[in-house]
C-alpha angles and dihedrals in degrees: 000000000000114000087212091054090051091053093046090050092048091052091045092052093044096048097039097046102240152021095263095052092044092047090052089052093050092041094236136109118277088240090063090052090050092051090051092052092047090051092049094051090046091049093049095038093227138100109247099172140026106217125197133165090264108034146004119229126192118233116226088259088050093053092051091047094049091059091051092047094051090051095049094046089048092052092046090053090050091049092051093047091051092057097040093044095049110141092007119123119232115241141158134068127310121203109198134178134188139166111283099245100037091041095054092051105032109019110033094056090054098051097075089042090055091047091052086062095044108032096175092062119090120201139203118192123198119193114199137141094217117093104258120219098234102196096033091051098038101247120152100204140001128200108218133181120214139024118341109230097166107088092181089076130068116237131193116196109231101175146339122266127194132185114230136178111240138179138165120271089242093055091051093048090052100041104022129238126285113240097193133021088249087066092063092085087070094057137067103267116193105214139179113253095202119019125124093208090061099035091113093045134248117334124229138165106241127187113241115179107304095344142063118240131195108233135181120219117202105212138179139183145169093285130045132160137181090229118080092202092059090051087052090053092048091049090051089051090057100252098131148304120311133193105225140161121260090238087064102042105025092100093050093046090052091049093045094242089120130029124210116231131190089023090154088064099043115134119248116276122270121200144257108226143189105221127193139162120273108272135165094224127021116222109247091242090059096045090050092050093053091046088050092052092049090049093050098041091045091069113092090210090057090074096039096056102041 
């Protein structure tokens, strides 16, 4: 039995919620899908799924393995498309979506540049902070920042993103510099008044005995706003300390306009991803768009000049 077919069947069962749905997708009997999964678990020596008559639940090992399998199958599809599409021009229409703030700064400027390279491709770009249903709303690809909880989608990591506390040099000269996240309560913290990603507060790595813990600090200050770009502007104007993504402040840190603080406590990086629905073959225009983003985002200078 092909190892690749085992992996494809595992991904199909995990993303489609059961043996029957996956079997219909593959065009085989459910029993065949079950045998493939049994062979895969036996070969790996680990339980990937807990199967009952009503549902299938991934084990922790299965969840981690699913992410790796999706990435590998996506890369294989791209490699095959690269060979089979050699010498063929990309054409057709791309429907793209991205978060509003990130999209304005780091996606929208790239769209016309991409089209200069591929003139037969037309592009629609949607900027929205809601999580768009790619398949349901007919989008080809989303750029998303943060962890990827939806395992039914394929994600390609384009770059790392961290959250940092930043302030102007003038503000820090006038008010001092916090040495520990606990000190932030003594400073003017510029916080989002309405944002699900910060509902629990600012996230830091804090030493606790002989281990490091991830801790959220719920902070407040004299100014808050529901718009992150406004907080960024207030921070650049010297009104306090803000907790912002590196994609937003990297250029100002490089120029010295903003100074990072509490860097030793910064939470681990999350990612910036290209996300698309599970497909057997990626259209050439989509593969080239993802490659283009990876090439642009992979340059250190890209973030320091935007």
